[in-house]
Residue, then its C-alpha position, 0 to 999 in steps of 0.5 A: m671413028g669418034r672419041t667415044e669409039v676410041c674410048q670403048l676400044i682403050i677400055k677393051l685393050v687395056c683388057g676391059q672394065d674387070n682389069i681395071n681398078k682406078v682411072c683418073h687423069c692428069m692435064t694430058r694423060l688418062r692414067f689407069d691402075l690396072i689389076d694385070d697390066s701385062k695384058v695391055e695391047w700397047q701397040k694398038i693402043k699407040q695406033l688409035p686416032g687421037v692417042l699421041g703416046a702410052q706407056n707404064q710409069s709408077d705402076q700405071v698405064q698411061i695414055i697421052i692424049g693432050p689437053q682435051v683428056n678430061a673430055w675422053y675421061q668423062d667418055i670412059v668413065n661413062k662407059m664403064t658406069p651405067e648410071n653415069n656417076a663420075t666422082s667429082d675428085t676425077t678418080a673412078a674407083i672401080k674395085p680393090k686392086a690385088r697388088k701395088r707397089l709401096i711407092s704406088q701406095f705412098m703416092d695414093 
């Protein structure tokens, strides 16, 4: 299974594009702000090839990939936006989030 297929599965396992408010990345992790993070299939995500781990921290679903995370991020954004229009600040905003904790609002 290649990276592109794994990225498609990641989108599915976080309950689809409709559940994703925003996706971004840091040096080693994909970071998802989800509308409902209770729907995430953690065990299945952790078992995917290339995924080193997954956790929920600071109101974000974080999937640990490693130093090649930028390529994974680009694949995810390309799957989510048909026009392949990833934004330049490495954040793809999808829609407004229904709820957000105060600390997360401050960090944004």
